[in-house]
C-alpha positions in Angstrom: 0.1 0.0 0.0 2.6 2.1 0.8 4.4 1.9 -2.6 1.4 2.6 -4.2 0.6 5.4 -2.4 4.2 6.7 -3.6 3.9 6.1 -6.9 0.7 7.8 -7.1 2.2 11.2 -5.5 5.0 10.8 -8.3 2.3 10.4 -11.0 0.9 13.5 -9.7 3.7 15.3 -9.6 4.6 14.4 -13.1 1.4 16.3 -13.9 2.8 19.4 -13.0 3.5 22.0 -15.7 6.4 21.4 -17.7 7.6 24.8 -17.4 7.4 24.5 -13.6 10.0 21.6 -13.7 12.3 23.5 -16.5 12.2 26.7 -14.0 13.4 24.3 -11.2 16.3 22.5 -13.2 17.3 26.2 -14.4 17.5 27.2 -10.7 19.6 24.2 -9.7 21.8 24.9 -12.8 22.0 28.6 -12.2 22.8 27.9 -8.1 25.8 25.2 -9.4 27.2 28.5 -11.6 26.8 30.8 -9.0 28.3 28.6 -6.1 31.7 27.4 -8.2 32.1 31.0 -9.1 32.1 32.1 -6.0 34.1 29.4 -4.6 36.8 30.7 -7.4 36.6 34.2 -6.3 37.4 33.0 -2.8 40.5 31.0 -3.8 41.4 34.5 -5.6 40.8 36.4 -2.5 43.4 33.9 -0.5 46.1 34.9 -2.9 45.5 38.6 -3.0 46.7 39.3 0.6 43.7 41.4 1.1 43.1 39.5 4.6 46.5 41.0 5.9 45.3 44.4 4.4 42.1 44.6 6.5 43.2 43.0 9.4 46.0 45.7 9.8 42.9 48.2 9.7 41.9 46.6 13.3 45.5 45.5 14.4 49.2 46.6 14.6 52.2 45.2 16.0 51.2 45.2 19.5 47.8 43.1 19.0 44.3 43.8 18.2 43.0 46.8 20.8 39.5 45.3 20.5 40.5 41.9 21.7 38.6 42.1 24.8 36.1 44.7 23.7 33.0 43.8 26.2 30.6 44.1 23.5 32.1 42.5 20.7 33.4 39.7 23.7 30.2 39.4 25.6 27.5 40.3 23.3 28.4 39.4 20.0 30.2 36.4 20.6 29.1 34.6 23.6 25.4 36.4 23.2 24.8 35.5 19.7 26.3 31.7 20.3 23.6 31.3 22.6 20.9 32.8 20.3 21.9 30.8 17.6 21.4 27.8 19.8 18.0 28.6 20.9 16.8 29.2 17.4 18.4 25.9 16.7 16.4 24.4 19.6 13.3 26.5 18.3 13.5 24.7 14.8 13.7 21.3 16.3 10.8 22.1 18.2 8.9 23.1 15.5 9.7 19.7 13.4 6.7 18.1 15.7 4.9 21.7 16.9 4.3 24.5 14.2 2.4 27.2 15.5 0.7 28.0 12.0 -2.3 29.8 13.8 0.1 32.8 14.8 1.9 32.7 11.6 -0.8 32.4 9.4 1.0 34.5 6.7 3.7 31.9 6.0 2.7 29.0 4.5 2.8 25.8 6.3 6.0 23.4 5.4 5.5 19.8 5.3 7.0 17.8 8.1 10.1 16.8 5.8 10.8 20.3 5.2 10.5 21.0 8.9 13.0 18.4 9.8 15.4 19.5 7.2 15.0 23.1 8.3 16.3 21.9 11.9 18.9 19.3 10.8 20.8 21.7 7.9 22.3 24.2 10.7 23.3 21.3 13.0 25.0 19.8 9.8 26.7 22.9 8.6 28.2 23.5 12.1 29.6 19.8 12.3 31.4 19.8 8.9 32.9 23.4 9.6 34.0 22.4 13.1 35.5 18.9 11.6 37.3 21.1 9.2 38.8 23.1 11.9 39.9 20.3 13.5 42.5 19.6 11.2 43.4 22.7 10.0 46.9 24.3 10.7 45.9 27.8 10.2 46.4 30.2 13.1 44.4 32.9 13.9 45.1 36.9 13.0 46.4 37.7 16.8 48.8 34.8 16.6 50.7 36.1 13.4 54.0 37.8 13.9 52.7 41.0 12.4 50.3 41.1 15.4 52.9 40.3 18.2 52.6 36.6 17.8 55.0 33.8 16.3 53.2 32.3 13.3 53.4 33.4 9.8 50.4 34.2 7.2 49.7 31.5 4.6 47.0 31.0 2.0 44.6 28.8 3.8 43.6 26.0 1.1 47.1 25.7 0.2 48.6 25.2 3.3 45.5 23.6 5.2 47.5 20.9 7.0 50.8 22.8 7.0 51.6 23.9 10.0 52.5 28.2 10.3 54.1 28.2 13.6 51.0 29.0 15.7 48.6 27.0 17.2 46.5 26.3 14.3 42.7 25.2 14.5 41.3 28.8 13.1 40.4 28.2 9.6 37.5 28.0 9.0 35.7 30.7 11.0 33.7 28.8 13.8 31.5 32.0 15.2 30.3 33.3 11.7 28.7 29.5 11.6 26.2 31.0 14.4 24.7 33.0 11.1 25.8 31.0 8.2 24.5 27.5 9.0 20.9 28.9 8.8 21.3 29.2 5.0 19.8 25.8 4.6 16.7 27.5 5.3 16.4 28.6 1.8 16.2 25.0 0.4 13.4 24.2 2.8 11.5 27.2 1.7 12.0 27.6 -1.9 9.7 25.0 -3.0 6.6 26.4 -0.8 7.6 30.2 -0.8 10.1 32.0 -2.8 9.8 35.4 -1.1 10.2 33.7 2.3 13.5 31.9 0.9 15.0 34.8 -0.1 14.6 36.8 3.0 15.5 33.8 5.1 18.8 33.8 2.9 19.4 36.9 3.0 19.1 37.1 7.0 21.3 34.5 7.4 24.1 35.9 5.0 24.1 39.3 6.7 23.9 37.7 10.1 27.0 35.5 9.2 28.9 38.5 7.9 28.2 40.7 10.9 29.5 38.3 13.1 32.5 37.4 10.9 33.3 41.3 11.2 33.2 41.3 14.8 35.8 38.6 15.3 37.9 40.4 12.7 38.0 43.5 14.5 39.0 41.3 17.5 41.8 39.8 15.5 40.3 36.3 15.8 39.8 35.6 11.9 40.5 37.1 8.8 37.5 38.0 6.2 38.4 34.7 4.3 37.7 32.8 7.1 34.1 34.5 7.5 33.4 34.0 3.6 35.0 30.4 3.5 32.6 29.4 6.5 29.3 30.9 4.7 30.7 29.2 1.4 31.0 26.0 3.2 27.7 26.1 5.0 25.8 26.7 1.5 27.5 23.8 0.0 26.4 21.5 2.7 22.9 22.9 2.7 22.4 22.2 -1.2 24.2 18.9 -0.6 21.9 18.0 2.0 18.9 19.1 0.3 20.0 17.1 -3.1 19.9 13.8 -0.8 17.0 14.7 1.6 14.5 12.7 -0.9 16.6 9.7 -0.7 16.8 10.1 3.0 12.8 10.4 3.1 12.2 7.3 1.3 14.8 5.5 3.0 13.1 6.7 6.3 9.3 6.0 5.0 10.4 2.4 4.0 10.1 -0.5 6.6 10.2 -4.0 5.5 8.3 -5.3 8.4 4.8 -6.0 8.3 2.4 -3.4 10.2 1.2 0.0 9.4 3.1 1.9 7.4 3.7 5.8 8.1 1.9 8.6 6.4 3.7 9.2 3.3 1.6 12.0 1.9 3.7 14.9 2.9 7.3 12.9 1.9 5.6 12.1 -1.2 4.9 15.2 -2.2 8.6 16.3 -1.5 10.0 13.5 -3.6 7.4 14.2 -6.7 9.5 17.7 -7.3 12.7 15.2 -7.9 10.9 12.2 -9.6 14.0 10.9 -11.4 15.3 10.4 -7.8 12.5 8.9 -6.6 12.5 6.2 -9.6 16.2 5.5 -8.8 15.5 5.2 -5.2 12.9 2.9 -5.8 15.2 0.7 -8.0 17.7 0.5 -5.3 15.2 -0.8 -2.7 13.6 -3.6 -4.9 16.8 -5.3 -4.8 16.2 -8.1 -2.2 20.0 -9.1 -2.0 20.8 -5.6 0.2 18.6 -7.1 2.7 20.7 -9.7 3.6 22.3 -8.8 7.3 25.8 -9.1 5.6 25.4 -5.6 3.9 24.4 -3.9 6.7 27.2 -5.4 8.5 29.4 -4.7 5.9 28.2 -0.8 5.6 28.3 -0.3 9.2 31.6 -1.5 9.8 33.1 0.5 6.7 31.3 3.5 8.2 33.1 3.3 11.6 36.1 2.2 9.9 36.7 5.6 7.9 35.1 8.6 9.3 34.9 7.4 12.9 38.7 7.0 12.8 39.7 10.6 11.8 42.1 10.5 15.0 44.0 7.4 13.5 44.3 8.7 9.9 45.6 12.0 11.0 48.2 10.3 13.2 49.2 8.1 10.4 49.4 11.0 7.8 51.7 12.5 10.6 54.2 9.3 10.4 54.0 7.9 7.3 55.7 9.4 4.1 53.1 10.6 1.5 53.1 8.0 -1.5 51.6 5.0 -2.7 53.1 2.8 0.2 51.1 4.9 2.8 48.1 5.0 0.7 48.2 0.9 0.8 49.1 0.7 4.1 46.2 2.9 5.6 44.0 1.0 2.6 45.0 -2.1 4.4 44.4 -0.8 8.2 40.9 0.4 6.6 40.2 -3.3 5.3 41.5 -4.8 9.0 39.2 -2.3 10.8 36.1 -2.7 8.8 36.7 -6.8 8.6 37.2 -6.8 12.5 33.9 -5.3 13.2 32.2 -7.3 10.8 33.2 -10.4 12.5 32.7 -9.2 16.2 29.1 -7.7 15.2 28.1 -10.8 13.0 27.8 -12.7 16.4 25.1 -10.2 17.3 23.5 -10.5 13.6 19.9 -11.7 15.1 16.5 -10.4 14.5 16.3 -8.6 18.1 20.1 -7.8 18.2 21.6 -6.8 15.5 20.5 -3.2 15.0 20.7 -2.3 18.7 24.1 -3.7 18.9 25.1 -1.2 15.7 23.4 1.7 17.2 25.4 1.0 20.5 28.7 0.5 18.7 28.4 3.2 16.5 27.6 5.6 19.6 30.7 4.6 21.1 32.5 5.1 17.8 31.1 8.8 17.6 32.0 9.7 21.1 35.4 8.2 20.5 36.1 10.1 17.4 35.2 13.2 18.8 37.2 13.3 22.3 40.4 11.8 20.2 40.3 14.3 17.6 39.2 17.1 20.0 41.5 16.7 22.5 44.0 14.1 21.3 43.6 11.8 24.1 43.4 7.7 23.3 40.7 5.3 24.7 42.2 2.4 27.1 40.9 1.1 30.1 42.2 3.7 32.5 40.1 6.3 30.3 37.1 4.4 30.7 37.3 4.0 34.3 37.9 7.8 34.5 34.9 8.3 32.1 32.9 6.0 34.5 33.7 8.2 37.8 32.8 11.7 35.8 30.1 13.5 37.7 27.6 15.7 36.1 29.3 18.9 36.5 32.3 17.3 34.5 29.7 16.0 31.9 28.7 19.9 31.6 32.3 20.9 31.0 32.2 18.7 28.0 29.3 19.5 26.4 29.7 21.7 23.0 28.3 22.2 19.9 31.0 20.1 18.3 30.1 17.1 20.6 26.5 17.4 19.0 27.9 17.7 15.3 29.9 14.8 15.9 26.8 12.8 17.1 24.7 14.1 14.5 26.6 13.1 11.6 28.3 9.9 13.0 25.5 8.6 15.2 22.2 10.1 14.4 22.0 9.8 10.6 23.7 6.5 10.3 21.4 5.3 13.4 18.5 6.1 11.1 19.8 4.7 8.4 20.6 1.3 10.3 17.2 1.3 11.8 15.2 1.8 8.6 17.5 -0.6 6.8 15.1 -3.5 5.3 16.7 -6.8 6.6 15.5 -10.5 6.1 16.7 -12.8 8.9 15.2 -16.2 7.7 14.9 -19.3 9.6 17.3 -19.2 13.1 19.1 -22.1 12.0 20.0 -20.6 8.8 21.0 -17.6 10.3 23.2 -19.2 12.8 25.3 -21.2 9.9 25.4 -17.8 8.0 26.4 -15.6 11.1 29.4 -18.2 11.5 30.2 -18.0 7.8 30.4 -14.4 8.2 32.5 -14.4 11.2 35.1 -16.8 9.9 35.1 -15.1 6.4 35.6 -11.7 8.2 38.5 -13.1 10.3 40.2 -14.7 7.2 39.9 -11.2 5.6 41.9 -9.7 8.6 44.2 -12.6 8.6 45.1 -11.6 4.8 45.3 -8.0 5.3 47.7 -8.5 8.1 49.8 -10.7 6.2 49.8 -8.1 3.2 51.0 -5.6 5.4 52.9 -7.0 8.2 56.4 -5.5 7.7 54.9 -2.0 7.8 52.5 -2.9 10.3 54.6 -4.3 12.8 57.4 -1.6 12.4 54.9 1.3 13.1 53.0 -0.5 15.8 56.3 -1.3 17.4 57.6 2.3 17.1 54.4 3.9 17.8 52.9 2.2 20.7 49.8 4.9 20.9 48.2 4.0 17.6 46.8 0.7 19.2 44.8 3.2 21.4 43.2 5.3 18.4 41.6 2.2 16.5 38.0 3.2 16.9 35.7 1.9 18.6 38.0 -1.6 18.7 39.8 0.5 21.4 36.9 0.9 23.3 35.6 -2.6 23.2 39.0 -4.0 24.2 38.9 -1.8 27.0 35.5 -2.8 28.2 36.8 -6.1 27.8 39.6 -5.6 30.2 37.1 -4.2 32.9 35.1 -6.9 32.4 37.8 -9.4 33.0 38.8 -7.9 36.4 36.6 -9.7 38.5 38.1 -12.9 37.6 41.3 -11.5 38.5 40.5 -10.5 41.7 37.3 -10.4 44.0 36.5 -6.4 43.9 33.7 -7.0 46.4 36.3 -7.9 49.3 38.6 -5.5 50.9 41.1 -7.2 53.1 42.4 -4.9 56.0 45.7 -3.3 56.2 47.6 -1.9 59.1 45.9 -3.3 62.1 48.6 -3.1 64.0 49.0 0.3 63.5 50.4 2.5 66.6 51.3 6.1 67.5 54.8 6.5 68.3 55.4 7.4 72.2 55.0 11.4 72.3 57.4 13.7 73.8 56.2 15.3 77.2 53.9 18.3 76.4 53.5 17.5 72.7 50.6 18.4 71.1 48.5 16.2 68.8 49.3 16.5 65.2 46.8 18.3 62.9 47.9 17.5 59.4 45.9 18.9 56.4 46.6 16.8 53.0 45.3 19.0 49.9 44.9 16.2 46.9 45.2 18.4 44.1 43.6 18.1 40.9 45.1 18.5 37.6 48.5 20.1 38.8 51.4 20.9 36.6 54.4 21.2 38.4 56.0 23.9 35.6 53.3 26.3 36.2 54.2 27.0 39.9 56.3 29.8 40.4 57.6 28.5 43.6 58.9 25.5 41.4 60.9 28.1 38.7 57.8 29.2 36.5 58.7 32.8 35.3 55.0 33.9 35.7 53.9 34.9 39.6 51.5 32.4 40.0 52.2 31.6 43.6 52.9 34.6 44.9 50.9 33.8 48.4 52.9 30.8 48.9 56.2 32.3 48.4 55.7 34.3 51.5 55.0 31.2 53.5 57.6 29.2 55.1 57.3 26.3 52.4 59.4 23.6 51.0 58.7 22.3 47.1 60.0 19.1 45.8 60.5 20.4 42.4 61.1 16.8 40.9 57.6 15.1 41.8 55.9 12.1 39.5 52.4 10.8 39.8 51.6 7.4 39.7 48.8 7.8 37.1 47.6 10.4 34.3 43.9 10.4 35.7 42.2 11.0 38.9 40.7 7.4 38.8 44.4 5.9 38.4 46.3 8.1 40.6 44.3 8.6 43.9 43.8 4.8 44.9 47.1 4.1 43.6 49.0 7.3 45.9 46.8 6.3 49.1 48.2 2.4 48.4 51.1 0.7 50.1 52.1 -0.9 47.1 53.1 1.8 44.4 52.5 2.1 40.9 53.6 -1.0 39.5 52.5 -3.2 42.6 48.9 -1.7 42.8 48.4 -2.3 38.8 49.3 -6.0 39.4 47.5 -6.7 42.7 45.7 -9.8 43.1 43.3 -8.6 45.8 41.9 -5.3 47.0 43.3 -3.6 50.6 42.4 -0.8 52.7 44.6 2.2 52.5 46.3 5.1 53.9 43.2 6.6 55.8 42.3 3.4 57.1 45.5 2.7 58.5 45.5 6.5 60.0 42.2 5.5 61.6 43.5 2.0 63.0 46.2 4.0 64.6 43.4 5.9 66.6 43.5 9.4 64.8 40.6 11.2 63.7 40.2 11.4 60.1 37.8 13.7 57.8 37.6 13.6 54.1 36.3 17.0 52.3 35.4 16.6 48.7 34.8 19.4 46.5 35.2 17.4 43.3 33.7 13.9 42.1 34.4 11.5 44.8 37.2 9.9 46.5 37.6 6.8 44.3 36.9 4.6 47.0 40.1 5.9 49.3 37.3 7.3 51.9 34.7 4.8 51.9 35.4 3.8 55.6 36.1 7.0 57.1 33.9 10.1 57.8 33.3 12.3 54.5 31.7 15.4 53.4 31.0 16.7 50.0 31.4 20.5 49.6 30.4 20.8 45.8 26.6 21.7 46.2 26.8 23.8 49.3 24.7 27.1 49.2 27.1 30.1 49.6 26.3 33.3 47.5 29.9 34.3 47.4 31.9 30.9 47.1 29.1 28.9 45.3 27.7 31.4 42.3 26.5 28.9 40.3 26.1 25.0 40.2 29.5 24.1 41.8 31.8 25.6 44.7 35.5 27.1 44.5 37.8 25.5 46.7 37.8 27.7 49.2 34.5 26.4 50.4 36.1 23.6 52.2 38.1 26.1 54.5 34.7 27.4 56.1 33.4 25.8 59.1 36.6 23.7 59.5 36.7 24.2 63.4 33.0 23.1 63.8 34.1 20.1 61.9 36.7 18.8 63.7 34.8 19.5 66.8 32.1 16.9 65.6 35.1 14.1 65.4 35.3 11.7 68.2 37.2 13.5 70.9 39.2 10.4 71.9 40.6 10.4 68.7 41.2 14.2 68.4 43.4 13.9 71.3 45.8 11.7 69.5 45.7 13.6 65.9 43.5 15.0 63.5 43.9 14.4 59.5 41.8 16.4 57.3 41.9 15.5 53.4 40.8 18.5 51.1 40.2 17.3 47.7 40.1 20.3 45.3 38.2 21.0 41.8 41.6 22.7 41.3 42.4 22.9 37.5 40.1 20.6 36.2 39.6 20.9 32.5 38.5 21.6 29.9 36.5 24.4 31.3 39.2 26.1 33.3 37.5 29.4 33.1 35.0 28.1 35.8 37.9 26.8 38.5 39.0 30.8 39.4 36.8 33.6 40.8 36.6 36.7 38.6 39.0 38.8 41.4 42.0 35.9 40.9 41.9 36.2 37.1 45.3 37.9 37.0 46.3 36.5 33.4 44.0 37.9 30.4 42.8 37.4 28.2 41.7 33.5 29.2 40.4 30.8 27.4 36.4 30.3 28.0 35.5 27.9 25.4 35.7 23.8 26.4 36.5 23.0 23.1 40.1 24.2 23.7 41.3 24.4 20.1 39.0 27.3 19.6 41.6 29.2 21.7 44.9 30.4 21.4 47.9 29.0 23.4 48.2 32.4 25.2 44.5 32.4 26.2 44.6 28.7 27.0 47.8 29.4 29.5 46.0 32.1 31.0 43.0 30.1 31.6 44.9 27.3 33.3 47.4 29.8 35.2 44.6 31.4 36.8 43.7 28.2 38.3 46.9 27.9 39.8 46.9 31.7 41.3 43.8 30.6 43.0 45.0 27.3 44.2 47.7 29.2 45.8 45.4 31.3 47.6 43.4 28.7 48.8 46.8 26.9 50.0 47.8 30.2 51.7 44.7 30.6 53.5 44.7 27.1 54.9 48.2 27.5 56.1 47.0 30.8 57.5 43.9 29.2 59.4 46.6 26.1 60.7 48.4 28.9 61.9 45.6 30.0 64.2 45.3 26.3 65.5 48.8 26.1 67.2 47.4 26.5 70.6 45.7 23.0 70.4 47.6 21.2 67.7 50.9 20.8 66.0 50.0 21.6 62.6 51.3 20.9 58.9 50.3 21.1 55.3 50.8 18.6 52.5 49.8 19.5 48.9 50.1 17.0 45.9 48.4 16.8 42.7 46.9 13.5 41.3 48.3 14.2 38.2 49.3 16.8 35.3 47.5 18.1 32.1 48.5 18.8 28.6 47.9 22.5 27.2 48.4 21.7 23.6 51.8 20.7 23.5 52.5 18.4 20.5 48.5 18.9 20.1 47.7 17.2 22.9 44.9 18.3 25.5 43.9 17.2 29.0 45.3 14.0 30.5 44.4 10.4 30.8 46.7 9.2 28.0 48.5 5.4 29.0 51.3 6.0 31.3 54.1 4.7 29.2 53.3 7.2 26.2 51.8 9.9 28.3 54.1 13.4 28.0 56.0 14.6 31.3 53.5 17.3 31.6 50.7 14.8 32.4 53.0 13.2 34.8 55.1 16.1 36.6 53.1 17.6 39.7 53.5 19.7 42.4 54.6 18.6 45.9 54.4 21.1 48.7 54.9 21.1 52.4 54.3 23.5 55.3 55.4 22.8 58.8 54.6 24.8 61.8 56.9 25.4 64.6 55.6 22.7 66.9 55.5 20.3 64.1 59.3 20.7 63.3 60.3 20.5 67.2 58.1 17.1 67.3 59.0 15.7 64.3 62.8 17.3 63.7 62.1 17.8 59.9 62.7 21.5 58.8 61.6 23.2 55.8 65.2 24.6 55.4 66.4 20.9 55.1 63.6 20.1 52.8 64.5 22.9 50.3 68.3 21.5 50.4 66.5 18.5 48.9 64.2 20.0 46.8 65.3 18.7 43.1 65.6 15.3 44.5 63.1 12.7 42.7 59.8 11.8 44.5 57.1 9.9 43.2 53.6 8.9 44.4 54.8 5.7 45.6 56.3 7.4 48.6 53.1 9.5 49.4 51.6 6.5 51.8 55.0 6.1 53.7 55.6 9.5 53.9 52.1 10.5 55.4 52.9 7.8 58.1 56.3 8.9 58.8 55.1 12.6 59.4 52.2 11.2 61.8 54.9 8.9 63.3 52.6 5.8 63.1 54.2 2.9 63.6 53.3 -0.4 61.4 54.4 -3.1 59.3 52.9 -1.7 56.2 55.3 1.5 56.7 58.5 1.3 54.6 60.6 4.1 56.0 62.9 3.7 52.6 59.9 5.1 50.9 59.5 8.2 53.2 60.2 11.4 51.1 60.7 13.2 54.4 63.6 10.4 56.0 66.7 12.3 55.1 65.6 15.3 57.0 64.2 13.5 60.0 66.5 13.9 63.1 64.5 11.1 64.7 63.8 8.7 61.7 61.8 5.7 62.5 63.6 2.5 62.1 62.5 -1.0 62.4 62.4 -2.9 65.8 64.5 -6.4 65.5 63.1 -7.9 68.7 59.3 -7.2 67.4 58.8 -7.5 63.8 56.3 -5.3 62.2 56.3 -3.0 65.2 58.4 0.0 65.5 60.6 1.2 68.4 60.8 4.8 69.7 64.1 5.5 68.2 66.9 7.4 69.3 68.7 10.7 67.6 71.1 9.8 64.7 74.2 10.8 63.1 74.2 12.8 60.2 76.1 9.6 58.3 73.0 7.9 59.2 70.5 10.2 57.9 72.6 9.9 54.5 72.4 6.4 54.7 68.5 6.5 54.8 68.5 8.7 52.3 70.7 6.6 50.0 68.5 3.6 50.9 65.2 5.4 50.0 66.8 6.7 46.5 68.1 3.4 45.4 64.9 1.2 46.8 62.0 3.5 45.8 60.4 2.5 42.4 60.8 5.4 39.9 58.3 5.5 37.3 59.6 6.6 33.8 59.3 10.4 33.3 
């Protein structure tokens, strides 16, 4: 019945006057001529040098005076972008709800054209964003002519050739807020020529206006803006040409049952009756209904566009030529065949399409994060993602993410869901699935043998490539996580440090009050107390602190580092553990001290599960919690009351407070610091970091360090006020570092062996009060003398126990980072294995031997 209705609608369309049909064809030819002419004019513009002439009208050797202009930034940049998204949202709502009564002077669009009107701007924005992600062209403010370091080059000629700057600036992204809507012309032109022309004029004028605003700021050249408009126009036109095919595919369903209404879709298809006939012939081919063709189509789709990150990485590694093309083709065949083999196991009536759609979702998400931030996907990254909270998810949302999902997942999923498939009898289906699996495995093997030499050498020399094979990297990582319960029982946590005892205190000694500040995403090299040229930590510099400048993490993500550093096993031991045990805070609690975890982040990753804990992330405070998250200083409010609520008998032995910072968590660095602490401007306010210049990105990150400096100094000032009751001390150690565009890498989380040093080199800062120094014998002056010696997270557990003078068999004095400066270091008691005797003062030579033993025995992660 559905096919008959479609054929009838085509016949009705054929009855239209021949002149109308000729006018339609003529219009398309004229549009093609105009589009080609405009493209040639833009190429000529690129080589004319007009960009630099216009840029010099608003900029000079010192930069662009209007770069931080409030109206250009807040109204025409941020405000216009929000308005554009509201308009897109409105168009999406109008797909199903069209206020024809209020807008009665406008003709009502059919459902298919309303859907086209909503989809076109999203697709245009996604295409422009994809081109930007591969572009090596930098913004005007990065050029040497305007105080930067890059050189000017014609854009399409040198699109992938670095110009010495940060790149990622071509074509103009912000002008898309206007140009993306040019597709409305195609949606309206068959129903109202007047509305179509007005819609097109409005979109073009809006794009040009926003592009000029960005040119005044030095964010883009005029050619960037014009090319964005041309690309959006081509995308809209291509989608309009393909729209009848997509509508015909969406309206076809092989399953028995009521067919969807096709009157509006058929009316659209009738205009291009030759297209309808071609598509109808395609769907008449029964051989396409075999599940194998759907598997091959989905596997090829995921092997090619979903692996943009892999192809980009190979392009940087391989020497261009026939050999490179042959190797990349072989890789694509291997990936497509491997995916076909895996998914053939799910090629059953009720599982095939859901499995394909889910796999394409994994592929599209992986493609977005790998191309946007140049991270890779492994089991540690998946664990980190599983521990992500709502605030962190919000920081990652962007128009580019929506565009990736639309292009790589939504549209293909619609095709997959509507693809007609004949499964046949279950027994026959089982044999065919087995045959498909075997054939696909054979293809993988043949492809591997055909390119074995270049494949083995490339993978051996570039280990990170295996983590870029999308979505096989995610599937493999999921398999690793699923196999964890087979290696160890995650539900059982064995006790640790039940023998923990506090060393006999001296007469009149006050109980320790140790504040452990667990930093988030700290780069040691961006702290001025570690030699950074910028004054990011002036408040700490005025305190009597000591900083280890050669400190290294045991992971590159919070989920990996925090459990590792609070364990007594060290990085290699923690990764190879066969069972789970309690950690540092449990041992301190077993010793009888009071412990409290204050969390301003996404949780403690299990290390505080058995001690008192409080979340400060969602407290109500007009000053420190202005939005839906709180600045780190919120953890310092009401600390006296929080300590007073802990058991008195435990407080009498000592108190350990752990402050888990939000710190410098990205990519929304600008949200981590209050306005009063934004010393370095302009800062990056975009969560797609490649949209920002290197200077803006560094400024945003350094502002978070400046705020951390204030929080730590405030904590030290608070501790000084507690000296009447306690012997206070503070230790600040970050969980991991961060990439800020070095080697085109962003954020963190790369596998440890291939991660750059900036993701592993962390700050380790200590402050001791006079009372704490007298009781432990450790002075800041001595620590500063050892500031350049290598320390690691492997020593964190043992260093804290050493500072608290807690005796336990789990404590290893060779891993105490402070042992070399202790006047009375703890030593094993031979008469009582596992316990520690009260030690006597030692000679300097003995202290040196302790230091040597610690240096030679402590595991050292590779930097």
